[in-house]
C-alpha positions as CSV (number, residue, x, y, z in Angstrom):
1,M,33.0,135.6,77.7
2,P,31.6,138.4,75.2
3,G,29.3,138.2,72.7
4,I,25.2,138.0,72.1
5,P,23.6,136.3,75.5
6,V,21.6,133.3,74.5
7,A,18.3,134.7,75.6
8,S,18.6,136.9,72.7
9,F,17.4,134.0,70.4
10,G,14.6,132.9,72.2
11,P,11.0,133.3,71.6
12,P,9.3,136.4,73.3
13,T,9.4,136.8,76.8
14,Q,5.6,137.6,77.3
15,I,4.8,140.4,79.4
16,T,1.9,140.1,82.0
17,D,-0.6,143.0,80.8
18,G,-1.1,145.8,83.6
19,A,-1.8,149.4,83.8
20,T,1.9,150.3,84.2
21,Q,4.8,148.1,83.3
22,T,8.4,147.9,83.7
23,I,10.6,146.5,81.0
24,D,13.3,144.1,82.5
25,C,16.0,143.9,80.2
26,S,17.8,141.0,81.8
27,Q,15.1,139.0,80.9
28,G,15.9,138.9,77.2
29,S,16.0,141.0,74.4
30,Q,12.7,140.3,72.6
31,F,8.9,140.8,74.6
32,L,5.5,140.2,73.7
33,W,2.7,142.6,75.1
34,T,-1.1,142.2,74.3
35,L,-2.5,145.5,75.6
36,G,-5.6,145.2,77.2
37,A,-6.5,148.6,77.7
38,N,-4.1,152.3,77.5
39,R,-1.0,151.5,79.1
40,T,2.2,152.9,80.0
41,V,5.5,151.8,80.1
42,S,7.5,153.4,83.2
43,T,11.1,152.4,82.5
44,F,13.5,149.7,81.2
45,T,15.8,148.3,84.0
46,N,19.0,146.4,84.1
47,P,20.1,147.1,80.9
48,A,23.2,146.3,79.5
49,P,25.0,149.0,77.6
50,G,24.6,149.0,74.1
51,Q,21.6,146.3,74.4
52,I,19.1,146.2,71.9
53,V,15.3,145.3,72.9
54,H,12.6,144.6,70.9
55,L,8.8,145.0,71.9
56,H,6.1,143.5,70.1
57,V,3.3,145.0,70.8
58,K,-0.3,143.7,70.1
59,Q,-3.8,145.1,70.0
60,D,-5.9,142.8,72.4
61,A,-9.6,141.9,70.4
62,T,-11.1,145.3,71.6
63,G,-8.2,147.1,69.8
64,S,-7.8,151.1,69.9
65,R,-5.4,150.8,72.7
66,T,-2.5,153.6,73.6
67,L,0.8,153.1,74.6
68,T,3.0,156.0,76.8
69,W,6.8,155.5,76.8
70,P,9.3,156.4,79.1
71,S,11.0,160.1,79.2
72,N,14.1,158.3,78.7
73,V,13.4,157.2,75.1
74,A,14.4,159.4,72.5
75,W,12.3,159.0,69.0
76,P,13.6,160.2,65.7
77,S,12.4,163.6,65.1
78,A,11.4,163.8,68.9
79,T,8.1,162.2,67.8
80,A,6.6,158.8,69.5
81,P,5.0,156.7,67.3
82,T,1.2,156.0,66.8
83,L,0.0,152.5,67.3
84,T,-2.1,150.5,64.8
85,T,-5.2,150.7,66.4
86,T,-7.1,147.5,64.9
87,A,-7.6,144.6,66.9
88,A,-5.2,142.0,67.0
89,K,-2.6,143.8,65.0
90,V,0.8,143.7,66.1
91,D,3.4,147.1,65.8
92,V,7.2,146.1,66.4
93,F,9.7,148.7,68.1
94,Q,13.5,149.0,68.8
95,F,15.6,150.4,71.6
96,I,18.8,150.6,71.8
97,Y,20.5,151.7,74.9
98,D,23.1,154.2,75.2
99,A,24.6,153.9,78.7
100,A,26.7,157.3,78.5
101,T,23.2,159.4,78.0
102,L,21.1,156.6,79.9
103,V,18.6,157.0,76.7
104,W,16.9,154.6,74.7
105,R,17.0,155.3,70.9
106,G,13.4,154.0,69.7
107,S,12.5,153.3,66.3
108,T,9.8,151.7,65.1
109,V,10.8,148.2,63.0
110,G,7.1,147.5,61.7
111,L,3.3,148.7,62.0
112,N,0.2,146.6,61.4
113,Y,1.6,143.0,61.4
114,T,-1.0,139.9,61.3
């Protein structure tokens, strides 16, 4: 049956922190990741055509963590955003999957949330 998957309406899926992360899009459309050090998103797996994913990235109590994005994420003006580095702050990003080009179109929803 067509429509929006039920998982889209639940709480964010918690991502277990690790140096390199694969985000499994079959697990939902909302994800929360608290960074414990500088990290890398290696890829998004199992996307549906046109799927929209929101990633909430939280700094740990130390802050100043960075994130490297996969090469198949296209950002406006080809420039990846800079994370808020304040401890415990959250940045939110949106990704839309283009199945024809295998590219995720990334955008910043908001930065520096409490």
